[in-house]
N, C-alpha and C positions, 0 to 999 in steps of 0.2 A: 504493500499499500503506500503511495506517495506520502510525504510528511511535509510539514511546514515548521520552520525554525525562525524565531525572531531574535535579533542581536543588535547591540548598539553600532558595532562596525564589523564590516564584512572585508576580509582580505582575499583577493583573488590571486593565487600563485604562491607555491611554497619553495620558491627559489631563494637565494641569498636575501633578496630585498624583502620578500614576504616573511621569512624567518626573522629578520631584523626587526621589521614592524611588529610582528606578533610578540617577540621578546619584550619590547619596550611597552606594548599595551598590557602584556601580563604583569610587568613590574609595577605598573600604574594602577593595576587592578581594574582594568576596563574590560567590560563584556564585549567579547568578539570571537570570531571564527574565521579559520583559513580554510579555503577550498582549493584543491589541486587535482588535476587530471591524472597525474602520475601514481605510482605505487610507493613512492618515497620522495623525500625532498630533493630538489635540484634535478628533475628530469631532464632539463636542457643538457646536462653534462653527461648524460648516457648517450648522447649522439654528437655533441660538439665539445670541443673542435674535432673534426673528423679524424685527425691524425694523433689525437689524444694527448698532445702536450699543451699545457696551459702557457700563456705568455705573461701572466700575472706573477710577479717575482715572490720568492719565498726564502728570505734570508734568515737562516736560523742563528748564525754566529755573527753578532753585530759588535760585540765588545761593550755594549750598554746594559745596565740592569734596570733602566727606566722603562716600564711597559709602554708608556706613551711614545717615546722615542722608537722603540722597536717596531711600533705599527707603521712607521715610515718605510720599512722595508719588508713588512709582512702585508701584502696586498690581498690576502685571502680571508684573514680572520674577520668575524663579525664582532660588534662591540657588545661587551658585557660588563657587569659590575664585578664579576668573578674573574680570577686569573685563568680560568680553564673552562672549557677546551679552546685551545689556540690552534690554528692551522699548522703552525710551525712544529707541533708535537706529532704530526702524522707522517711527515717525510722530510729528509734533509735536502731533497732536490730543489735546486735554485729555480728551475722551471718544472713544476710538478706535473703529475699525471691527472688527467680528469677523474680517474678513479679514486685518487686521494681526496678530491673535492666531494665527491659522493659520499665517501665514508665520513668526512668531517660534518657535512650538513646533516646527514642522518643522525650522528651522535649529538650534534647541537639541538636538534628538534627533540630528541629523547631526553637528553639531560635536563632541559628546561620545560619538559612536559607541555609542549606547545599545543593548542587546541586545533589540530589539523584533521580535516576530512580528505583522505586520499581516495583515488579512484572517483573522484567527483568533477566531471567535465562540465563547465558552464556552457549552456547552449543559448541562453538569452538573458538579457538585462532590460527590465522595463522600470518605470517609475510612475505608477498611478499617484502615489503620495510618497511613501518611502521607496527605496530601491527594492526591486523584487528580482531575485536571481533564481533561474530554473536550471537544474542539471539534467543530464541524460536520462535519468530515471524518473524525471517529472516531479522530483522533490523541489520545494521552493524554500528560498531563504530571504527573510525580510531585514533590512538594515536601514538606519538613518544616514549612515555614511558608507562610502565604498573606497577602499584603496585598492588599486589595480596594480599589481606587481607581476604582470605575465611576460614581461620582456618583449623582445621583438621576435615573434613567433612564425612570421611568414617571410618567404623569400622576397626580396626587392627586385622586381623584373623591370629593367629599363625599357623605354619605348624604342626598340630596334626591330626593324622589319624582319621577320623570320626567326625571332628570338626563340620561339617555341621549339626550334630544332636543337637548340643547345641543351647540354646536360647541365642540371643545376648542381651547385657545390654540396648541397645537402643530400643529393641522391647519387652522385657519380661514384664509380668504383674507386677505392682507395688503394687497390693492389697495382703497384707499378707494372707487373707483367702484363696487365690488360692493355698497356700502351706501347709496348715493344715495337720500335721501328716506326712509329706513327708521328705525324705532324700535328702538333696540338696548339690550339689557340685558347688562352684563358682570358676572358673578359672581366676586367676589374683589376685594381692595383693596390688593394689592401692587404692585410695579413692573410686573409683566407686564400686570396689568389697565389701569393707567393709561397704559402705553406703548401699548396697543391703543386705548384711549379718545383719546389725543392724535392718533393716526393717523387717526381718523374724524371729527374735529370739523368738517372742511370739507365733508363730504359727508352725514353722517347727519342726519336731522330731529331726533331726540331720543337722547341717550345717558344711561343711568343706570348708575352703578357702585355695586354693593351688597355689603354684608358686615356682620357683627355687630360691636358695640363701637365706640369712637371711632377715627377715623382717626389713624394714628401717622405722624408726620413725622420723617425721619432727622435734620433739623437740630435737633430737640428731643430725641430719645430717644438720639441718638449711635449707633444701630444702623443700619448701612449697608444692611441689608435692608429696612428700612421705607421708605416713600415718599420717593423722592429728588427734589430740586428739578428736575432735568433732565427728570422725567416728570410734573411737576405743573402744567403749563400748563392742564390741564383744569379745575383748581380755580377758575381765573379765570371760565371759561365758566359755572361753577355759581354762584359768589358774585355775578356780574354779570348774573345772570338771563338766560342765553342758551340756554334750553330744556334745559340738562343739569343733572344732579343726582347728589349722592352720597347714597345711601340707607343709613342706619344701622339695619340690620335683617337678619333672617334670611329667606332665600328658602325657602319651605315646599315648593314644587312647581314643576314646569314642565309645563304642561298644554297639549297641542296644541289649537288653536282655529281651524279653517279653515286660512288660509294663514300663520297666526301662532301666538302663544302666550298663554295667560292665566297670570300669575305671581302667586301670593299672596305678599305680603311682610309679615312681622310687624315692625312698626316699634318700636324700643326706647325712643324718646324720648317716645312717646305711649302708655305703659302697654301695650305689646304689642298695639296696634291692628293689625289685619290689613286690608290693602288689596290688591285684585287689579287688576293693572296689565297692559295689553295691549302685547305687543312683536312686531315682525317677526322679529327674530333674538335668540338668547340665546347668549352666548359664556361658556364655563367658562374662568377664568383663576385656578385655586386652587393652583397650585404643582405640585410633583413629589414622588416618593417613591423610596425604594431598592427594587430588585427582588430579592427573596431566592428567587425561584422556581427558580434554578438549583442551590440546595443540596438535597442529600438530607437526610431527616429526622434522620440521625445527626449532621449538621454544620450544620444550618440555624440561622443566628443568631437569637436573640430580637430582637424589634422593640420600638420605643418611640415615643412621641409620635404617637399616632393610627397606628401601624405605618408611619410615614414613614421612620424611620431605625433602623439596627442599634444595640441597647443596647450600650454600651461601658463598660469600666473606665477609670480614670484613665490607663492606658497605652494607650488606644485598641484593646484586645483585646476580643473578644466576651465577653459576661458568661458565656456558657454553652459556647463552643467554645474550648478552649485552642489557642494558636498561630495563631489567626485574627485578623488586625489590619486596621484601616481607616485610610484616608488621604483627604485631600481634603474636599469639601463635605460628605459624609455624616458627618464628625466634628463637625458643629455640634450634634449631639445633646448634646455635652458642655457647650455654652454657648449653647444655643438662644435665639436673639433677644436675646442679651446682649452677645456679643463678636463676632469676625469669623472664626471657624473655617469658616464656609461659603463663604468667599471666598479667592481666591488670595493676596491680601496678608495673610491670617491663616493659612491652612492650610500655607503654605510653611514657616512656623516649627514648626507642629504636626508636619509630616513630618519635619523635622530632629530635633526632640525624640524622635519615634518612633524615628528611626535610632539615637539614643543609647540608648534603652531597650533596642532589640534588640541592640545591640552589647555592652551589659553583661550582658543575661540569657544570650545564647547564645555570646558570645565572650569574656567576662570583661573587657571594656574598660571602665575606669571612666568615669563622666561627666566630660567635660573640665572642669578647674578649674585655678586658678592660686593660688599661695600668697601671703598678704598678711602684712605685719608685723603682729604681734598687738597692735595699738594701736588705740584709737578714731580717732585722726586718719588712719591708713592706710585704715580702713574708710570713713570719711567721704569721703576722696578717691576711693576706688574707686566708691562709690555715686553721688557727684556726677558723676563722669566718665560713668558708665553712663546715668543717666537724661537726661543732656543729649544723648546719641548714639543710644541703642538705638532701633531700629525694631520689634524683636519685642515689647517690652513696650508700645510705643505702639500697635501694631496690635491685639494680643491683651490689651487692657486688662482687669485684674481676673482674668485667667485665667492668664497666663505670669508667672513670677517669676524674678528673680536671687536666688541664695541665698548668704548669708554663713555659712559652717559653722564653728562654733567647737568645737575638740576639748576633751576633758577637761582637757588640758594647757595650754589656751589658745592653741594653734596655730589659724591662721585660713586658710581657703581660700574662694575665690569662684568659684561656678559659675554660668554664665549660662544663661538661657532654659529653666528648668524649670517645667513645668506645675504650678501651685500644688497641686492635689490631689495629683498624683504625688509632689511634694516631701515632703509629710507622710508618705505611705505609704512612700516610699523611705528616708527617715530611720529611721522605725520599724523597717524591716526590716534596717537596717544596710547598705544599698546604697552609702551615702557613707562607710562606715567609722564609726569611733566619733566620734559627735557629741554634745557636751554640751548645746548650745543652738544656735539658728540664727536668722538674720534672712531674712525674705522681702520683696523689694523689688518693688514693683509700681507700674504707672501706673494711676490709677483716676479715674472721675468721682465726684462727691460724692453722698452720699445724696439720693435724691429729685431728682436732676438733670434727670430727664425730666419734672417737673412745673413746671419753671421756663420761662417764655417767654424764649428767649435774645435776643430783640429788645426786651424790656421793661427799659429803663435804670433803672427805679425798683426792680427786683429786687435789683440791685447784686451785687457780687462782691468778695472780698478783693482788694485791689491787691498788687502786688509788694512794696510797702513795708509791708504788714502781716504780722507774724509769726504763726505758729499754723497757719492754713490748713485746720483741722479742718472748718469749714463751707464750704470752697470747693467749688462744684459743677462747676467745669471740670476737665479733665484735670490731674492733678498726682501727684507720687510719694508713695507710702505705704511706710514701713518698719515691719514688725511683728516683735516678738521672741517666739520660741516655744522651749519646752523640753517634749520628749515629746508634741508636738502641742498643748500647752496654750499659749494666748495670754498672754504676760506684759506686753505693752505695745504700744503702736502710736504712730507719729508721722507726721503729714501735713506735707509740705512745701508751703509757700504756693504757690498757683497763680500763674502769670505769663502776661501776654499773649502774649509771644513764645516761651513754653515754654523759658526759660532759667532754670534752677534752680542758679545758682552764685554768688549774693551771699553775701559773707562774713556779713553781719549777719543777713540774712533767711533764708538757707537753711543754710549750713554751721554756724554757731554754734548754732542751736536743735537740729540733728541731733546735733552733738557733745554737747550738754547731755543729749539723751535717751539716748544710748548710755552716757554715764557710765561706771560700772564694770560694765556688762553683759557685757563680753567678757573679763573676768578669769577664770581658772580656777575660782575659788570660786563666782562668779556662774553659770558655765556648768553647774555640776553641783549647785548648791544645791537642797535638797528643796523 
């Protein structure tokens, strides 16, 4: 017999983001339920990555004993109040196996006794009043709020004539022997494309990897979704003339031709010259997108970025459906190809921030903060301590901020890990109480950092002995002063090779001078 369940908050998806959300809801004592189509947490990792090696780093031996610092190089652990389980306990491999992730997520859910219903595939979401979710067995679940943490579950298929003839990354064989002696085209130039190409270099006769624009390397852009070194061995075979190539151009069509395909490619570097190339196999590795098909028209979220992600506010809420929130890799729409919300080491902090948003909006719980002595010296000490330890600001660079909130009376509070866009909106609404002015503390790369060859020693960088830091292109702390959302001033702490920003002369003294009398009651409310 079909059943009906009512709960305050429903979470769809028991991957890393869904588990993180459930853990936080459980710790807060909130009534909620998690639904997942799989038989165990993290079903995505039973299939992906296809070649079973994660590109999220797992550095076990850091030399630090600070759990917060260790999270800078542990990209897989979820956030808990307890010291265990951590992903680093499961394997010493720097690039771990997907099977290790499955074991960790399963243990995480069991250890914290999260309320998950497995084998529950959501087939529809409607909203006559509350959200009504129906599963494949016709059971229904009612909830006032919905957190969707389903990831990007459908392949993104670009509008290429004849693209249906290509084999998709999620379905193509991973046995290199199946490609022996063949000419292979891989459409797409992300990690999945190069992961596939690396797998075929020993057997395929020719491999071409094609896509528009210049190839972007993570070591230069600092965006971990661009091509990672662990997947770029294929570039050697191209530059050393081993019959393989990276094509900077647009694939115009995939045309069947006997046992193979003719593929016209418009090359960008030679004035859009079109060349038709023959291949035996064509593989589509162009990424994934969010599946909005389960939502009824009255609560279907708007999509953005080629309809690949749900459009979201600064609070990760649907722009057109109130009380519908998103968590996990689909939140990368907010910092697309800039920061790390598409990955566990980024979105775990996004989920925690989302939890604070929900706690304040629906339960009147203020964003956690601590009082500081109303002096510039106390603020400098707090900022220096945080930038030298924080993992959240380190991972979600330019996106997540700590806030120093200065009241009209000069009282000072320190709030951690507030998304920068949300901070401005929340202060304007009065969510943080009366705020005369505020400081936003971030970690950021310098302007045009992605245009600098990181291995060109002639390009130079500021050393830790040089004050200022404004031109530093490596990761460094930035402190900005705002009043009413208006930028009043900014200060860059000089970058440092070891990421230690605690020099009295180089870091503390310049920051203290920048603050000056900015934190006095008069300065906080001055017109």
